[in-house]
N, C-alpha and C positions, 0 to 999 in steps of 0.2 A: 281554536280558531275564533278569537274575539274580534269583532269588527265594531267600529265606532262611526257615528254620524253626528257631525257638529251642526248647530243651527243658532240663530239669534243675532248674527252679525248685521251690520248696517252702517249707515253714514250718520255721524253725530258731530256736534260742535265741541270744541275744547271745553272741558269742564262737565260734559255730559256723561251719561251712564248707559251701559248696555248689560244685559244678562245673557250669557251664552249657555247653551245646553249641549250635552253630549250623551247620546243614546247608545248604549252598548248592547250587542247581541250576546246570546248564549246564557248559560247558567252559572258561570264562574266569576262574574263581575265582582261580587262581594269579596272575593279572595285576593284581588289585585289592588295594590296602591295605584293611584291614578295621578296623571299630571296634565297640565295644560302647557302648550308650547306655541310659539308664534314664529313666523318667518316673513320678513319684508323682502321685496325684490332686491336681488343683489347681495343679500345678507344671509348668514347662516341661520338655520333654525335655532331658536333660543328657548330655553326652559323658562317658564313663567311661574308655575305654582305646582305644588303636589299635595296630596292628601292620602293618609293611610287607609287601609282597606276598610276599617270600621268608622272612619271619619273623625277620629279623635285628635289626630295630629296633622297639622298643616305647616307648610313652609312656602316662602315666596322669594323670587328674585329681587335683588335690591331695587331695581327700577320700578317695581309695582307695589312694594311694601307700603301698607297703609292705605292703598287705593283699591286693590283687588281682593276678593274673597272667594276661595274655592270651597265647594261643598259637594255632597253626594247624597243620593237617596238610593240605597241598595235595593229596596223593595221595588223600585221603578227602573233599576239598571241605568241610572242616569247620574251624570256629574254636571256640575254647574260652575260658572265663573262669573261672579258679579264684578263688574268693572265700573268704578266711579272715578270722578275727577280725571277724565280721559284727556290725554295730551296728544298732539300730532305725532309724536314719536311712538305712540302705541299702535299706529297704523300698521297692519300686517294681516296675514291669513293666520287664523288661530286654529290649532289642532288639539284634540285630546287623545290620550293614549295611556297605556300602562306606564308606570314609573318604577325604576329608572330605565328598564330595558324595553325596547320597542321593536316590533316586527314590521308591520305594514302601517302606512299612513292613509288616513281617509282623505276626503276632499277639502276639509277645513271649512271655515266660514270667514268671510272678509269683514274686517273691521277698519273703517276709514274715519279718522278724526281730522276734521278740517273746518276752518272758518270761512 
């Protein structure tokens, strides 16, 4: 029963940056690969990035490569998403969860990129 709480979203201008945090419950966080996902209104939830359980391997969706960085601190049961060079099309609710299989979704955190 791992639960996740996302935070760090907000309103930023195009080209700006945000750092999202994902706090995980329980004592099994370090055994799970983690992912960040996002969903805009009227669109399917989209995979954004993933990181292996130990943090040594990362991968990104084509739309965010070179701009976003996923990381984790297993001692703090926390995953992060550093988002740079933000674009209006990055506007969405961002979620963290296990990767690739997901049980339940948290509330997410809203990221709005607008001029």
